N, C-alpha and C positions, 0 to 999 in steps of 0.2 A: 664560650659555652662548654660545659663539661660533657664528656661522653661516657659510655658505659664502662670503659676500661679504668677510668679515674674514680668511679664510685665503688668503693670497697666497704663502706659502712654507711649506716643511716644514723641520724642524730634525732633522739627523742626530745623534741623541743618543748613539750608541755611541762617539764620539770621546773625549768627556770632556776632562779637563785632563791632558795628558801632559807638560807643562813643557818642559824642554830636550831631552827624549828625542825631540821632534818632528823635530829635525835628523837624528838617527840613523835614525828610521823613514823619513823622507823620502829619505835617501840609499839605504837598503836597497831601498825600493820603486821608486825611480827606476832603480837598477841592474838590478833584476829585470825591470822593464818593458822597458828597453832591450835586455836579454838575450833576452827573448821575441821582440821585434821583429826583432833581428838574426838569431837562429837560424832563425826561420820565413821571413824574407826571403831568406836565403841559399839555402834549399831551394827556394823559389819560383823564384828566378832560375836555379838549376842545372837544374831540371826544364824551365824555359822554353828555356834555351839548348841543352841536350843533346837532340837530336832522337831519340835512342835511348830517351829516357824519355817520349816522346809516345805513351804507351799508356794505356788506360782506367784502370788501377789508379793510375798516377802522376798522371793528370789529376785523379782524385778526391782524391788526397793533396794536390795543389796547392790545391784548393778548401778542404780542411781546414786547411791552413796559413794561407790567407787569413782564414779564420774565426777562427783563434786570435789573430791580430793584431787583428781586428775586436772580438772579445769582450774582449780585454785593454784596448783603447782605450775601451771603454764603462765601465770601472771606474777604471783607474789615474789618468788626468788629473784626475778629480774628487777622488779620494782624495788625490792630491798637493797639490791646491789647498786642500783642507780641512785639511791639516796645519797651515797657518799662519792658519787662520780662527779667530776668537774665537767667533762665533755659530753656525757650521756650518749656515748657512741655504742652502736650495736652492729656487728658485722652482718653482711648480707645472709650468710648461711644460718646464723643464729636467729636473725629476724624471720626468715622463712620457716625455720623450725618452730618458733613461737606461734606464728600464724597457723601453721598446721595443727599444733597442739590445741590452741584456743578454739579454732573454728570446728575442728573435729569434735571437741568436747561439747560445743554448743549444739552441733547436729545430733550427737548422742543423747543430749538432754531432751531435745524435742522428740526424738524418735522413741526414747524410753517412756516419756509421758504419753505418747500415742499408744505404745504397747500396753501400758498400765490402764489407759482408758478402754482399750479393747478387752483387757482382762475383766474389768468391771462390767462392761457391756455383756460379755458372755455369762458372768456370774449372776447378773440380775435378770437378763432377758432369757437365758437358757440354763437355769440352775441344774436341771437334771442331766444335762450333757456337759457340764463344766469340767468335771474330772477327766472326761474323754478328750475334750478339745484342748484344754490347758493342762496337759500333763507335764511332768518335769523335763522330759526330753524335748518337748516342743518349746518350752520356755527357754531352755539352753540354746536351742537353735535360733530363736527370735533374738536373744541377746547377741549371739555371734553375728547374725545378719545385720543388726543395728550398728555394731562397730565396723564391720566391713563396709557397709553402705556409707557410713559417715566418713570413713577414711578415704575411700575411693572417690566420693563426691568432692571432697576438698582438694585431693591431689589432682583431679581433673581441672578444677578451677585454678590451682596453683601453677599448673603446667603452662598456662597462658601468661603468667607473670615472670617466671624465672628467665624466660628468653627475651624479656624487654630490655631496651637500652634506657638507662636512667640519666636524666639531665639535672636532677636535684636530689638532695639526700636528707632534708629536714622533714620529719614526720611530727605534726603538731598533736601528739598524743603521748601517753605514758607507756604505751606498748605498740607493737607493730600491727598496724591496721591494714587489712587487705585492700580496701578501697583507696586509702590515702597513699599506699605504696604504688598502686597502679597510676595514681594521678601524678606521681613523680617521673613517669616515663616520658621520653622525648616525644613519642607519638603512640596513641592507643587506637588499635583497630576496632572495628565494629564487633569482631569476634570476642575481644576482651570484655567489652561492655555486655554482650550477650551472656558470656560465661558468668559474669558477676551477677546478673539478674537471675540466671538459671540456678546458680548456687543458692541465692536467697529464696527462690521458689521451692526447691527441693529440701532445703534445710528448715524453713519456717512455715511457708504456706501449706505445703503438702501435709506434714504432720499435724499442723493446727487444724486443717480440714478434717483429718481422720478423728482427732480428738472431739471436734465439734459434732461430727456425725454420731460418734459413740454416745455422747451425752444427750443429744436430741432423742436418740432411740431409748436411752435410759429414762429420760423425762417422760416420754410417751407411755412407757410401761408403768412408771410410778404413779401416773395419774389414774390408772385403773387397778390399783392394788390397795392393800390394807394400810392403815395408818402406821402400824408397826414396821412394815416393810419399807414404807416411804422414809421413815426416820432412819432406818438402817442404811438405805441407799444414800441419803443425805450425809450421814456420818462418814461413810467410806469415800464419797465422791468430792466432798467439800475441799479436802486438802489438795486434791489434784486440780480442781478448778482454780483455787488460789494460786497454786504453783504455775499453772499455764498462764494465768492472767499476769502474774509477775514477770514471767518470761516474755510475754507479748509487750508489756510496758517497757521492759529493758531493751528489747529489739527496736522499739520506736525511739527510745533515747539514743541508742547507738546509731540508728539511721539519721536522726536529726543532727547529731554531733559530727558524723562523718561526711554526710552528703550536702548538708545545707550550710549556709554562711552564718555561723553563730559567733563571729569575731567580736560582736558588740557585747556578748555575754562575758561576765567575769571569768578569769582563767580557772578559778577553783570550781565554778559551776560547770564548765566544760569538762574538766577532769572527772567530776562526780557523774556527769551524764555518761561519759565514755566507759567508766568502770562499774557503773551501778549493778549490772547483771552479775558480773564476776565477784562482786563484793557481797551482795545481798542473798542471791540464790543459794550458794553453798551452805549458808547458815539457816536459811528458811527451811530447806528440804529436811534436815534431820529433826527439826522440831515440829514441822507440820505433818510429816509422815511417820517418823520414828517414835519420838517420845509422846506423840499425841495419840498413837494407836494403843488401845488397852493391852493387847497381847504382848506387844513389844515393851511397853512400859512395865508390865508385870515381870517379864523376863529380865529386864534391866535391874529391877529391884532384887530379883532372886539371885542373880549372878554377881551383882556389884555391891550390894549392901547387906545381904543376909550372910551371916557367918555361922557355920555349924561348929 
């Protein structure tokens, strides 16, 4: 049996031997990654340049676009490099770094959606106090706290893994997965399992509860308002509901693929389940929030297509 001193790298076993198809997969993934970066960067620049978009909601959106690029960068460069690798090996430090990057970005995503839901809650339920409650300084503080909270949250969970002794090194995924890495340990204490569940709770359940509470309150207010205000509330809240729903579905896929025995499923299906969230969400966000919002769409047309 191997001990921890012999395990210096993990093997990403989900790649397998794809032969000449690796060139096709590489081209598709590279194009998709570049599209994600371009779409989100365009919106970040437009929001930064157009002073009319320097409002709490758009600043929070800008933070979300930054996180989409960050989350994608935690996955795609490694996947692209592994396409041409024979052994698919990743050293332990790089594996831990990728886990930190991916799960911190996931936490930032959920917390950002919770902050945006709170912004809509204040805007619709307390419109006269909105500018006082959601001023620029407070929004900047919220964004800072989101990143600190997400980073500290995962570092606490990661601290239980780095000290483990590993008796295996094959991860049946295309990226380093927190739960699967923990399963490779020679022995796992109850504290490790608790930390894993605690991380899932504070990353997914807690922000999702805050989002649900905000929209329940918004729905209660909309039921007693005019038809015009109902339509406005639906227009601004629908993208967030779609995004949160997609995140929730992606987390379910991730949970099923990581924790349940899906060996009977085809390898390609398991890979799709594992990367669904990191593939779809970064492209859904700029189109659902950015190009779908009239003010941002008008600004894009003004700065990108109008020539004086």
